[in-house]
C-alpha positions in Angstrom: -22.7 7.0 23.9 -22.0 3.5 22.9 -19.4 2.0 20.7 -19.8 1.3 17.0 -18.7 -2.2 16.0 -17.6 -3.0 12.4 -17.8 -6.4 10.9 -15.8 -7.5 7.9 -17.7 -10.8 7.3 -16.0 -13.8 5.8 -17.2 -17.4 5.4 -14.3 -18.7 7.5 -13.0 -15.7 9.5 -14.6 -12.3 10.4 -12.6 -9.2 11.2 -14.0 -6.9 13.9 -13.2 -3.3 14.8 -14.6 -1.0 17.3 -14.7 2.7 18.2 -13.9 4.2 21.6 -17.0 5.3 23.6 -16.8 8.8 22.1 -16.9 7.3 18.6 -13.8 9.1 17.5 -11.1 6.4 17.1 -11.5 3.1 15.2 -9.3 0.3 16.4 -9.0 -3.4 15.4 -10.7 -5.6 17.9 -10.0 -9.2 16.8 -10.7 -11.8 14.2 -13.2 -14.5 15.0 -14.0 -17.8 13.4 -17.3 -17.1 11.6 -19.0 -20.1 13.1 -18.4 -18.5 16.6 -19.3 -14.9 15.5 -22.8 -14.6 16.9 -21.7 -16.0 20.3 -18.8 -13.6 20.3 -21.0 -10.6 19.5 -23.6 -11.5 22.2 -20.9 -11.8 24.8 -19.2 -8.6 23.7 -22.4 -6.6 23.9 -23.1 -8.0 27.3 -19.9 -6.3 28.5 -19.8 -3.2 26.3 -22.5 -0.8 25.2 -22.7 -1.1 21.4 -24.8 1.5 19.7 -24.6 0.2 16.1 -23.1 -2.5 13.9 -21.5 -1.4 10.7 -21.3 -4.3 8.2 -19.2 -4.2 5.0 -21.2 -4.2 1.7 -19.0 -6.0 -0.9 -19.6 -4.7 -4.4 -18.1 -5.5 -7.8 -16.5 -2.7 -9.8 -19.7 -2.4 -11.8 -21.6 -1.7 -8.6 -23.4 -5.1 -8.4 -23.3 -7.2 -5.3 -20.4 -9.6 -4.9 -20.8 -13.3 -4.5 -20.2 -13.1 -0.8 -23.3 -10.9 -0.3 -25.5 -14.0 -0.2 -23.7 -15.3 2.9 -23.7 -11.8 4.5 -27.5 -11.5 4.0 -28.0 -14.9 5.8 -25.7 -13.7 8.6 -27.6 -10.3 8.9 -30.9 -12.2 9.4 -29.3 -14.2 12.2 -27.8 -11.1 13.7 -31.0 -9.1 13.7 -32.8 -12.1 15.4 -30.0 -12.6 18.0 -29.4 -8.9 18.8 -32.5 -6.9 17.7 -31.6 -4.0 20.0 -28.6 -2.9 17.9 -29.2 -1.4 14.5 -27.2 -2.5 11.5 -25.7 -0.1 8.9 -24.1 -1.2 5.6 -21.1 0.5 4.1 -19.3 -0.1 0.8 -16.2 -2.1 1.5 -14.6 -2.2 -2.0 -10.8 -2.2 -1.8 -10.6 -2.6 1.9 -8.6 -5.9 1.7 -6.1 -4.3 -0.8 -5.9 -1.2 1.5 -5.3 -3.4 4.5 -2.5 -5.2 2.8 -0.9 -1.9 1.8 -1.3 -0.7 5.3 0.6 -3.7 6.5 3.4 -3.0 4.0 3.5 0.7 4.9 3.8 -0.2 8.6 6.9 -2.3 7.9 5.5 -5.8 8.6 7.6 -8.5 7.3 6.3 -10.8 4.5 5.6 -13.6 7.0 3.4 -11.3 9.1 1.6 -10.0 6.0 0.5 -13.5 5.2 -1.6 -13.5 8.4 -5.1 -13.4 6.9 -6.7 -12.9 10.3 -4.7 -9.6 10.6 -5.8 -8.5 7.1 -9.5 -9.2 8.2 -9.1 -7.1 11.3 -7.4 -4.2 9.5 -10.2 -4.4 6.8 -12.8 -4.1 9.5 -11.0 -1.1 10.9 -10.9 0.5 7.5 -14.6 -0.1 7.1 -15.2 1.6 10.4 -12.9 4.5 9.6 -14.8 5.0 6.4 -18.1 5.0 8.2 -16.9 7.5 10.8 -15.5 9.8 8.1 -18.7 9.8 6.1 -20.8 10.6 9.2 -18.6 13.3 10.8 
C-alpha cells in the first residue's frame, strides 16, 4: 500500500498531509510555497510510494464553488500532467480552516503560534485527509 497525500491548495502557501503506509493515520507533512509545490511533490513521490492525492474542494455555503477553485483547477491540470501515475480525488473542505484554528486553540497553542498561517494550512490538509479516511473506512 502507498501513502495518501492531501493537498490544501492556496495561492501563496499549500498545506500538505500524508497517511502512514497502512493508510490509517493522517499526519501533517509540511507547508510549501505554492510556486514550489509541483517540484516538492515530484521529489516526494520519488522517495515515497503515493497511491493517491486528495485535494480539497472549496465550496460556498450554498454549495457553489468558491473563488479559489479557478486556481485549484489550473493546478490540477499541471499536477495531472506532471504526475499522471497518481490519481486525484477531491473532497469538500468547507470549515477546515476554522476547524484547524480551533484545533490550535484546543491544543493550547499561544496566540503568537496560532498566527502561523503555514501551521493552519498544514492542519487544514490533515483535516481534509482525516475526512477522506473517515468517509472511506
